[in-house]
Legacy VTK file of the C-alpha trace (Angstrom):
# vtk DataFile Version 3.0
C-alpha trace
ASCII
DATASET POLYDATA
POINTS 115 float
10.904 -14.383 -18.035
11.204 -17.103 -15.465
8.914 -17.802 -12.522
10.376 -19.736 -9.606
8.298 -21.079 -6.765
9.286 -21.886 -3.226
7.360 -22.337 -0.009
7.572 -20.871 3.462
5.101 -22.672 5.667
1.694 -22.364 4.006
2.849 -19.530 1.747
4.040 -20.133 -1.798
6.473 -17.460 -2.928
6.650 -16.789 -6.653
9.853 -15.049 -7.692
9.588 -13.205 -11.001
12.955 -13.159 -12.804
13.842 -11.217 -15.946
14.359 -10.394 -18.647
10.774 -9.294 -18.642
9.226 -9.149 -22.085
6.466 -6.644 -22.666
4.293 -8.808 -24.873
0.902 -10.034 -23.754
2.017 -13.689 -23.722
4.469 -13.070 -20.874
1.761 -11.596 -18.684
-0.508 -14.510 -19.601
2.166 -16.872 -18.280
2.150 -15.063 -14.928
-1.642 -14.950 -14.803
-1.983 -18.662 -15.611
0.729 -19.682 -13.137
-0.999 -17.803 -10.321
-4.363 -19.321 -11.262
-2.849 -22.817 -11.374
-1.309 -22.400 -7.922
-4.687 -21.478 -6.461
-6.388 -24.375 -8.218
-3.758 -26.734 -6.777
-4.656 -25.664 -3.265
-2.172 -22.906 -2.507
-4.240 -20.291 -0.699
-1.519 -17.841 0.248
0.630 -16.446 -2.558
3.455 -13.977 -2.155
4.574 -12.463 -5.436
8.187 -11.290 -5.282
8.301 -8.525 -7.888
11.809 -7.201 -7.173
12.896 -7.958 -10.758
9.703 -6.619 -12.331
11.372 -3.586 -13.870
8.692 -2.882 -16.453
5.077 -2.573 -15.372
2.142 -1.499 -17.486
-1.608 -2.003 -17.343
-1.320 -5.524 -18.745
1.132 -6.581 -16.032
-1.040 -4.906 -13.423
-4.039 -6.778 -14.822
-2.214 -10.111 -14.452
-1.455 -9.329 -10.811
-5.066 -8.282 -10.157
-6.377 -11.467 -11.763
-4.067 -13.534 -9.556
-5.287 -11.615 -6.528
-8.923 -12.150 -7.519
-8.383 -15.864 -8.063
-6.762 -16.246 -4.633
-9.571 -14.328 -2.902
-12.263 -16.409 -4.625
-10.661 -19.543 -3.212
-10.465 -18.178 0.326
-6.841 -17.102 0.121
-4.775 -14.001 -0.502
-2.099 -12.646 -2.796
0.400 -10.085 -1.565
3.431 -8.378 -3.060
6.968 -8.087 -1.770
9.788 -5.847 -3.022
7.545 -3.744 -5.253
9.476 -1.208 -7.273
8.818 2.502 -6.979
7.031 2.399 -10.356
4.757 -0.466 -9.308
3.935 1.197 -5.995
3.044 4.375 -7.877
0.766 2.467 -10.271
-0.913 0.756 -7.340
-1.448 4.132 -5.679
-2.806 5.819 -8.813
-5.254 2.971 -9.448
-6.092 2.786 -5.734
-5.111 -0.876 -5.756
-2.735 -0.119 -2.891
-5.887 -0.181 -0.729
-6.650 -3.717 -1.954
-3.364 -5.516 -2.606
-0.941 -5.468 0.309
2.710 -4.763 -0.460
5.659 -5.391 1.866
9.322 -4.439 1.901
10.530 -7.778 3.320
9.562 -11.403 2.914
9.499 -11.893 6.679
6.905 -9.150 7.130
4.860 -10.435 4.208
4.825 -14.077 5.295
4.001 -13.056 8.865
0.997 -11.107 7.574
-0.530 -14.296 6.172
-0.599 -15.788 9.677
-3.159 -13.151 10.648
-5.629 -14.467 8.059
LINES 1 116
115 0 1 2 3 4 5 6 7 8 9 10 11 12 13 14 15 16 17 18 19 20 21 22 23 24 25 26 27 28 29 30 31 32 33 34 35 36 37 38 39 40 41 42 43 44 45 46 47 48 49 50 51 52 53 54 55 56 57 58 59 60 61 62 63 64 65 66 67 68 69 70 71 72 73 74 75 76 77 78 79 80 81 82 83 84 85 86 87 88 89 90 91 92 93 94 95 96 97 98 99 100 101 102 103 104 105 106 107 108 109 110 111 112 113 114
């Protein structure tokens, strides 16, 4: 797994690229990267999960921890290009009411301007 970061204004976009291993260490890498971004002052994080083809409770937990870290520091974490599977997991766990998900980067980055 590879995580690439880029910025769009005040938003840091984290692109998740495969192959996506299913072991706990891979999710820990995502969780720690998101936490580090927040600690380095990035308040608005957009997680591009288009290549996140495998999602389980551990992956979902890493995303939730990143979201929680951003909120605690006065920011936000949002998703873009969520797969059907991820959207379904978010709906089942009712996290779709908490973590915003967008179909396009433009819509997602524009939503941060409202905060």
